[in-house]
C-alpha positions in Angstrom: 55.8 2.4 17.3 55.9 -0.2 14.6 54.0 -2.6 16.8 51.3 0.0 17.3 51.0 0.6 13.6 50.6 -3.1 13.0 47.8 -3.3 15.6 46.1 -0.3 14.1 46.2 -2.0 10.7 44.9 -5.3 12.1 42.0 -3.4 13.8 41.1 -1.6 10.6 41.2 -4.8 8.6 39.0 -6.6 11.2 36.6 -3.7 11.3 36.3 -3.8 7.5 35.7 -7.5 7.6 33.0 -7.1 10.2 31.3 -4.4 8.1 31.5 -6.5 5.0 30.1 -9.5 6.8 27.3 -7.4 8.3 26.3 -6.1 4.9 26.3 -9.5 3.4 24.1 -10.8 6.2 21.7 -7.9 5.6 21.4 -8.7 1.9 20.7 -12.3 2.7 18.1 -11.5 5.3 16.4 -9.0 3.0 16.2 -11.5 0.2 14.8 -14.2 2.5 12.3 -11.8 4.1 10.9 -10.7 0.7 10.0 -14.3 -0.1 8.3 -14.8 3.2 6.0 -11.8 3.3 2.3 -12.8 3.2 -0.9 -10.9 3.4 -3.9 -13.0 4.6 -6.7 -13.1 2.1 -4.8 -11.3 -0.7 -2.4 -12.0 -3.5 0.7 -9.9 -3.8 2.9 -9.2 -6.8 6.4 -8.4 -5.5 8.0 -7.2 -2.3 11.1 -5.1 -1.6 12.5 -4.9 1.9 15.3 -2.7 3.2 16.6 -3.3 6.7 18.1 -0.1 8.3 20.5 0.4 11.1 24.0 -0.8 11.9 25.2 -3.2 12.9 22.7 -5.7 11.7 24.2 -8.7 13.3 23.8 -7.3 16.8 20.1 -6.5 16.1 19.5 -10.0 15.0 21.2 -11.3 18.1 18.6 -9.4 20.1 15.7 -10.6 17.9 14.7 -7.0 17.1 15.3 -4.6 14.2 15.2 -0.9 14.7 13.7 0.0 11.3 12.5 -1.9 8.2 11.2 -0.3 5.0 8.8 -2.3 3.0 7.4 -1.8 -0.5 4.7 -4.1 -1.8 3.6 -3.9 -5.5 0.2 -5.3 -6.5 -2.0 -6.3 -3.6 -5.3 -7.9 -4.9 -8.4 -8.7 -2.8 -12.0 -9.4 -3.6 -15.0 -7.9 -1.9 -18.7 -8.0 -3.1 -17.6 -9.9 -6.2 -15.2 -7.1 -7.3 -11.4 -7.1 -7.3 -9.7 -4.0 -5.9 -6.0 -3.8 -6.4 -3.7 -1.7 -4.4 -1.0 -0.7 -6.9 1.8 0.0 -4.4 2.2 0.2 -0.6 5.2 1.7 1.1 5.5 1.2 4.9 8.1 2.2 7.5 8.2 -0.3 10.3 9.7 0.5 13.7 10.9 -1.8 16.5 10.4 -5.0 14.5 10.4 -8.2 16.7 11.6 -11.4 15.0 9.5 -14.4 16.1 8.9 -18.1 15.4 12.6 -18.8 14.8 13.0 -15.7 12.6 10.2 -16.8 10.3 7.8 -14.1 11.6 8.1 -10.4 12.1 5.9 -8.0 14.0 6.4 -4.2 14.1 5.5 -2.2 17.2 4.3 0.6 15.0 4.1 1.4 11.3 3.2 4.3 9.0 3.0 4.4 5.2 1.1 5.1 2.0 -1.0 2.9 -0.2 -1.8 4.0 -3.8 -4.7 2.8 -5.9 -4.2 3.8 -9.6 -7.1 5.1 -11.6 -6.8 2.2 -13.9 -7.3 -0.2 -11.0 -10.1 1.9 -9.6 -11.8 1.8 -13.0 -11.6 -2.0 -13.0 -13.2 -2.1 -9.6 -16.0 0.3 -10.6 -19.3 -0.7 -12.4 -19.0 -2.0 -15.9 -18.7 0.7 -18.5 -17.4 3.3 -16.0 -14.1 5.1 -16.3 -12.3 6.9 -13.4 -9.6 9.5 -13.8 -8.1 12.4 -11.9 -10.4 15.5 -12.0 -8.1 18.0 -10.5 -8.2 19.9 -7.2 -8.6 16.8 -5.1 -11.5 15.4 -7.1 -11.9 12.4 -9.5 -13.7 12.4 -12.8 -16.1 9.6 -13.3 -17.7 8.8 -16.7 -20.5 6.4 -17.3 -23.2 5.7 -19.9 -26.8 5.0 -19.1 -29.8 3.9 -21.3 -32.7 6.3 -21.4 -35.7 5.0 -23.4 -33.3 3.1 -25.6 -30.9 6.0 -26.1 -27.5 5.8 -24.6 -26.5 9.0 -22.7 -23.0 9.5 -21.4 -22.2 11.8 -18.5 -18.9 12.8 -16.8 -19.1 14.0 -13.2 -16.7 15.4 -10.6 -16.8 13.2 -7.5 -15.6 13.4 -4.0 -13.7 10.4 -2.5 -14.0 9.6 1.2 -13.2 6.8 3.6 -16.1 5.1 5.3 -15.7 3.2 8.5 -11.9 3.1 8.0 -11.9 0.4 5.4 -14.2 1.4 2.5 -13.6 3.9 -0.4 -16.7 5.9 -1.3 -16.9 7.7 -4.7 -19.9 10.1 -4.9 -20.7 12.7 -7.6 -20.9 16.3 -6.3 -23.5 17.1 -8.9 -25.2 15.3 -11.8 -26.7 17.4 -14.6 -30.2 16.2 -15.3 -31.0 18.4 -18.2 -34.7 18.1 -17.4 -34.8 14.4 -18.2 -36.8 12.6 -15.4 -34.8 10.0 -13.5 -31.5 10.8 -15.3 -29.7 11.7 -12.1 -30.7 8.5 -10.4 -29.6 6.4 -13.4 -26.3 8.2 -13.6 -25.6 7.9 -9.9 -26.3 4.2 -10.1 -23.3 4.0 -12.4 -20.9 6.6 -11.1 -21.5 6.4 -7.4 -19.9 3.4 -5.8 -18.2 2.0 -2.7 -15.4 -0.6 -2.6 -13.8 -2.2 0.4 -10.1 -2.0 0.7 -8.7 -5.3 1.9 -5.3 -6.9 1.6 -3.4 -4.7 4.0 -1.0 -6.4 6.5 -2.7 -7.3 9.8 -2.6 -4.3 12.1 -2.5 -1.5 9.5 -5.5 0.8 9.2 -6.6 3.4 6.7 -6.3 6.9 8.0 -6.8 9.5 5.2 -7.5 9.4 1.4 -6.5 12.0 -1.2 -7.0 11.9 -4.9 -3.8 13.0 -6.7 -2.7 13.0 -10.3 -0.9 9.6 -9.7 -3.9 7.9 -8.1 -5.7 7.6 -4.8 -3.2 8.1 -2.0 -4.2 6.5 1.3 -2.3 7.1 4.5 -2.0 4.1 6.7 -0.7 3.5 10.2 -0.9 0.8 12.9 0.5 -1.0 15.8 1.5 -4.6 16.2 1.7 -5.0 12.4 2.5 -8.5 11.3 4.1 -8.9 7.9 5.6 -12.4 7.7 5.1 -15.9 9.1 
């Protein structure tokens, strides 16, 4: 009986050591992966990676991870001379294959959410235009135009849509003209705009967009999504 107790204690200690070693290995891998994440054609601010599943060491031995959660803050790209910044992007990666001597990673499938803040959307809009949440799934766009030397400011409620799966379109539902010839056209030239969303990891596509109080929320998904390498 004493010998059995000793063996039980030994097994418990070994199991604890294995768990500790496994968690240490996960922390090291997460830290190294965060430094390796790259997005072609874009600059990124910071990256946070969380590797799920246990045990980690056996997953690495098979060169495939069950689940990896990724959060990227500050993805900046340029299109048509304008910078559009994705404030944050959270993605859940599934069946992640480790390649190129563990320097690359490709997920069989991924889903997530990208957020463009109204501050960043304002910076991407035309000069002198401000964008904020307008309530009920709309955005409020304010711009000033010059009519016969007199500045006229207008705020409009606008609908935001995705075009061709990669472009954000902001278009006013209605522009009050107040009988001034050409005013609506001038205001729309300021408040209506389109901006291409780049900087997403290869394989991710934009699915849906929804204005919320916290910014434009864009649902993303994809297959064969490459994050590192």
